[in-house]
N, C-alpha and C positions, 0 to 999 in steps of 0.2 A: 286564398289563391295568390300566387306570386305575381310580381309585376310583369314578368315575361309572359304569363298565361292570361292576364286580364286583357280583354279586348276593349280598346278605347273607342267608344261610340258617342263621344261628346265633342261638340264644338265645330267640327269640320262642316262646311257648307259648300256644295258644288257651285261653281259660278253660274249665274243665271243663263248665260248663253249656252253653257253645257247642258243645263237642265232642259232648255228649249230644244236643243239639237237631239237630245236623247229621246224625247217624246215619252210615250207610255212604255214601261218596261215590265215584262213578265219574268218573274224568278221561277224557273222550273226546278222542282224538287220532288223528293219521294221516290217515285218509280216502282218497279217491280223486282229489282235485283236484290241480292242478299245484303246490300248496303242501304236498304230503304231507310231504316231508322236514323242512320248517320246522315243521310242526305236530307232528311227532314230538318234535322238540327242545323245543318249547314245552311239550308235554304232560308229558314226562319231568321238566322243570324244575318245573312246577307240582306234579306228583305228589310229588317229593322234598320240596318246601317244605311241602306239606300234611302229609305224614307226619312231618316234622321238628317241625311245630307241634303234633303230637299228634292230628291228625284221622285217622279210620279211612278211608283212601282207597286206591284201586287203579286201575290204568290199563286202558283198553280201546282197542285199536287198531281203529277203526271202518272196515270195508271192506265193499263190497257193499251189499245192501239195508238202508237205514236203518231200516226197520220192525223189523228183527231186534233193534234196540237196546232195544226196549220189550217184547220177547217174554220173559215170565217174568223181569223184572229182579231182580237181587240187590242193588240199591242204592236209597237213599232220595232222592238228588238227583244232579245232574250238573254238573261243572265242564266247560264247553265250551272245549276248546283246539284245535278244528278250524278251520283257516283255509280260505278259499276256498269254492268251490261245495260244496253238500251240508251243510256245517257252519256257514257264516257267512251264507248267503243266505236264511234263513228256513225251509228245508226241515226241518232237524232240529228247529228251534224249534217248528214246527207239530206234528210228531210227538210231541214231549215234552209239549207243551201238551194235545194231545188225550188223551194217556195220563195226564194229571194229575201228571206228574213235574216237580218244580221244577228249574230250570236257571239257570246264570249268564248275565248279559248281557241284551241287548235281545231284545224279543219278535219274533214272526214278521214283522209288517209293517215295523217299523223295520229289522230285519236285511235283509230283501229289498230295501228301498229303498236303504239305505246301500251294499249290495253292488253296486248298479247305479249307476255313476258318472254316467251320462248323466241318469237320472231324478233323482238327487240334485241335479245342477246345475239342473234345471228347478225343483226346490223352492227352492233357494237364490235363483234368479233371481226366482221368484214372490214370495218373502218379502223381496225387496230386499236380500239379503245379497251382498256383493261376490264374484264368481267370474269367472275369465277368460272372454272371449267364446268361444263354442263352436258346433259343428254336429255333428249325427249324420251319419255317412257310411255309405251302404249299397251303393255300387257305385263302381268305378273311374271311370266317366264323370261322377261328381259332383265330381271334383277341381277342375275349372276354376271351377265355381260356388262352391266352398268358398274358393278362393283370391281370388275377388272379394269375398267377405264378410269373410274373416279375413286378418290380416297375418302374414306369415312373421317369425320362425320359429314353427312349430307343434309341439304335442305330439299324438301319435297313440297311442291306447291301447285295448285291449279294454275294453268297458264293465264286464264282470263278472269280472275277474281281480284278484288282489291281489298284494302283494309286488313291485310294479313289473314284473310279468311282461308281456312283449309291448309295453312302452312304448318309443317312439322319438321323438327330436327330429328334425324335418325342416326343411330350409331351401330346398327346391325342389319343383317339381311332380313330378319323377321320384322324389324321396325320399318324397313324400306317397303316391304310388301304391304304391311298394314297402312302405312302412310299413303302409298299409291292407291290402295282401294278407297281410302277416304277422299283423296283428292279427285280421283276419277269419277266419284259420285257427283262432284260439282262441275267437272269439266272433262271433256274427252281428251283434251291436251294437258299433259302433266309434265312439269319441268322438274328435273333433278339437277342440283348443282352442288359443288363442293362448298362446305361451310367455312366461312372466313372467321377465324377467332380474332377478336379485337374490337375496338370501339366503332360505333355506328354514328354516321353523320347524315344530315339532310341539308340540301341547299335549295332554297326557293328562288325562282326566277320571276322577274317582273319586267316586262317590256325590254327584253334582251339584256337585262342587268342581273347579276347575282346579288342577292341579299345576304346578310351575315349568316354564316353557317351555324347550324345548331348541332351540338353534341348530345347524344341520347344515351341514357343508361337506365336499366330497370332490373328489378330482382327476378323478373320473368326470364325464361330461357332466351327470349329475344323480344323485340319490340312488337308484340302481338296485338290482336284486337283489343283485349282488355287493357293493356298498357297504353294503347293509343287513345281510347275513348272513355274508359271507366275508372282506371286506377288514379289515385291522387298522389302516389309515391314515385311516379316516373320522374326522373331527373332530366331537365332540359338545361343545357349549358350554353349560355349566350353572354360573353364570348364562348366559343366552342372549346377552348383549351389548346388550340394549335397556335404555333407562332405565326406572325403575319404572313411570311413567305409561304409557309405550308398551307395556310388557309386560302391564300390566293391560288395556289396550285389546285386545291380542292374545288374552288369556285370555277376555275377555268375548265376543269374536267366536267363539271356539271353542265356548264354552258355548251361544251362540245357535244355532250350526250343529248341535250335538248335540241340542238341544231341538227344533228345528223338524223334524228327522228322526224324532223320537219315541224316541230311544235312552234306555237306563237303565243304571245302576250303574257301568259303566266303558267306556272306549273311548279313541280318539285322533283328533285332527283335524289334518290337514296343511295348511299355509298358506304362501304365498309373500309376500314383500315386494318391491315394485317399487323402482326407483331413486328415486322421489319419496317413498318411505316408506309408500305405501299397501299394505294387506293384501288378499290374494286367496285365497279358500277353494278348495282342491283336492278334498278328499274326507274322509269320515268312516269310521273303521275300528271295527267293533263287536266284533271278536275280534282285537285286535292281537297281534303276536308277543310271546312271553315267553321268548325265548332269551337267551344271554349277550350278544348284540348288541342286544337289544330296548330300545325307548325308554320304554315305560311303567314297567318296573322302575327305569330310570335316574332318571326324573322322581320316582318315589315315594321313592327313596333320597335325592334332594336335598331332599325334604320331611320326611325323618326317618322314613320308613316302610320297614321291612325287607321283603325279598321274601316272607318267610313271612307277615308281617302283611298285606301287600298281598293275597295270594291268599285268606287267611282272610276279610278284609273283603269281597272280591268274593263269596265263597261265602256269607257270612253274610246277604247281601241276599236270598238265596233263601228265607230264613225268613219274609220279609215276605209279606203277602197279595198276590195278583196275580202271583206269580212261578212260576206253574205253567201 
């Protein structure tokens, strides 16, 4: 495993006053979404790092009715490591907020908006931020209209799934119809957008600061689920390969995207660069992966922040007003 991919969980200790203030911490993981297995890996990694840093933390595999999570809670705050629906879409955030329990990451509205790729793009478009041209697709018979509006190749994806689940690149009407049918089986909202040919970058955000950008390359058609979590041949470039001024432009764009959605504390923004050097926003992730293949820990490490310090800093933001 490369240095960029190895998570440092040695050495960092949270200050005693921080440990006391945090109290007992529940790390919520698992869930019932299509990203359950990834969430379990993220949750166990976060839990191990918090415990190693001296925080009184324990894991909770959240399944079934989310309301049960606040039924006689034995914790003071929650580190949310749930990916996908239920944990990342504002549902859990609303329940914890109503119960007055502090939690990590973005609040209900920002979480719900960021989870919905289609509505996120409406916001980007309305705010003048660059994002590939797109259409919502609600039926097979809309394929011809979409192809008149958008240029092949296209990306077809469920609007409210994560980890690249259900995404396909299509180059013909027949493939568009097939991809729509597959995506609509996962979500009633399907997003179709023009495919940007060029390098992919991701920028992690921590406490309103952009961490070093990561350049991504893979032998897969794109950075899909397997490339993200299973493959060992995905190439992560840190430094990302851009000159300093261009990387700064990329980081500023990511911060703009994060802020217009209303996100807080931490997250990740995925961006494409076209052949002319222009940047195009794809999506905002409010509970990014925290596995040994995940990008936020890599970016933090490149900034000199160990995995333990990273999770403590994310959790420490729950001590601020307005985080419940």
